[in-house]
N, C-alpha and C positions, 0 to 999 in steps of 0.2 A: 692284165692288170691295167694297162694303159687305156684300153677301151672302156673299162669300168670307170676310171677316173674321168675320162672325157664325157662319158654318159652323165655323170653327176655334175661336172663343172659346166658343161654346155647346156644343162637343164633339159636334156632330151627326155627325161623321165616324165615331164609334164605332158608330152604328146601321147603317152600310153594310157589306154583306157583302164580304169580300175577294175579289179576282179569283182564280178557280181557277188552279192551277198550269199547266193545259193552255193557258190563254190569257195567261199571263205573257209579257212581251217576250222573255225568253230561252228559252222553251220550244221543244221540237222542232217543234210545230205552227206557231208563229209564225215560227220560223227558216225553215221550209219555205215558208211563205207569202211571206216576204221574198225567198227565192231565186226563186220563181216570178215575182214582180213584177220582179226584176232581169233575169230571162230575157226577160220580155216587153219590157222597155225595150231590151235588147240586140237583140232581133229587130226592133223598130221602128227602131233606129239602122241596122241592116243593110239594112232595106227602103229607108230614106231614102238610104243610100249607093248601093245598086244602082240606084235610079231617078234620083237627081240627079247623081251623079258618073260612074257607069258608063254611064248612058243606057239601061238596060234598061226596057222598058215595065212598067207596074204589073202586068199579067197575067203577064209574064215573071218578075217577082219572086215573085209568088204561086206560079208553077210551080216555081221554084227551091226555095222553102220546102216545097212539097208533096213534091217528090222527096227533099229532105233528111229529111222526116218519114218517108217510106216506107223510105228507106235505113237510118235509125237504128232503125226498128222491125224491119227485117230483121236487122240486126246484133244487137240485143238479143234477138231470138228465137233466133238461132243460138247466142249465148252461153248463154242460158238452157237450151236443149236440150242443149248440150254439157255443161254442169254437171250436168244431170239424168242424162244418160247415164253420166257418170263416177261419179256416186253410186250408180247401180244395179249397176255392175260389181263 
């Protein structure tokens, strides 16, 4: 507590470089990191639901997520290719 009070009263905070706008809490980069963290928590919740409530074995839950990853990659690839084809025409 004393160090913090001295930090403020001695104006030591003026010698510290401000955080770059890239790393600010409301920047695109930090918002993206937050979204990835929330996605990982959602995946963990789904894994727990599948293994505890539905009764799927752990390896089965991993297989579900692997297939979902492959399927979403397929869909994103098809959409990307469709958009690229439409732009070339």
